[in-house]
N, C-alpha and C positions, 0 to 999 in steps of 0.2 A: 562496909559502904564504900570506902575509898581504896579498897585493896588493889586496884589497878593503877595507883599513882606511883608505882615502883620506879618507872623510868620516865616520869613526867618531865615536860619541858615547860617552863613558866610562861613562855610567850604564847603557847597554844592552849590546848585543853580547855576551850571556852565553856564547855558544859559544867566545869567546876567553878565558874566565875559568874554565875547567873543569879545569885541571891541579891535581890533588890534592896534588902534591908541592911546590907553590909557594904562597907567601903572596899576599894580595890585591895587594900592591905589586909582586910579581914576575911577575904574569900578563902576557900580551901587551899588555893595556891596563888602566888603573886609573883610578878616579875620585879617588884620593888626590892632593891638590894638593901642589906644592912650597911649603913654608912657611919663611920666614926671619924670625928674630928679631934685632933689633939695638937698641942703645941710641940714643935720640934725643939729638942734640947740636945746638947752636945753628947750626952750619954747614949743616944740612940745610934746603934751601929748598923742596923738593917731592919727591913720590913719583909715579912713573908706573908704572902696572900695566896689563898687557894680555896678550891671548892671542898665540899665536905669529904670527898674521897681521900684527901691527904691527911685528914685529921682522925681517921679511923683507928690508927694504931699508936699515935703519939699525942700526949697532952701538949698544951702550949709550952710548958716548962721543958718537957722532953724535946720538943722541936727546937727550942732556942739552944739547948745544950748540944743537940745534934749538929746544928749549923755552926756554933762556935768551935766544936771539935774539928769540923772540916776546914773552917777558915784558918785555924791554927796550923793546919797541915799545908796551907797555901794552895788548896784545891780551888779551882775556878768556880764561879757562881753557876755556870752552865753545868759543870760536872756535879756540883752539890745537889742541884735540882734533879739531875738524871739519877744520881745515887739514891736520893730520897724516894723517887717514884719507884725505882727497882726494889728498894727495901720495903716499900709499902704494899706493892702488888702481891696478891695471894698466889702462891705456887699452885694451889688447887682449891676450887670452891668447896669441895667436900671436906678438905682438911681444916679450913678456917670457918666453915659455916657462913660463908659470904663476906667475912671481913677481909678487906683488901681487894674486893671485886668491883667496887664502885668506880665511876669515871674519876680521873684525877687531872686537875689543872693547877699549876703552881707558878708563882712569880716571886723571885727573890731579888730585892733591891738592897745594895750595900751603899751606905753613905760614905763619901770621902771625908777624911779628917784633915 
């Protein structure tokens, strides 16, 4: 049924948002983001945010370890993100069966201590 949602964009594709009995969040696709609120504590060193493409190869824990390793080497945030994207992108669609072929957007914010 929804096989052609592979490269959908949430602000368009209105034909997937026409079910009158559903709220905007319940439609097949939505532009409403996941939003999390938390208290800032001194033990928070950084926040990494990204679209689903950057999470295809690393779990949350692996991502945190990756960033800490790079920070310990005094690598800049810009270079950490560049390295992460290069490490994530697939060298070949055929080799990875599509993993690492998604679009990738990433923001890394480090808090000053």
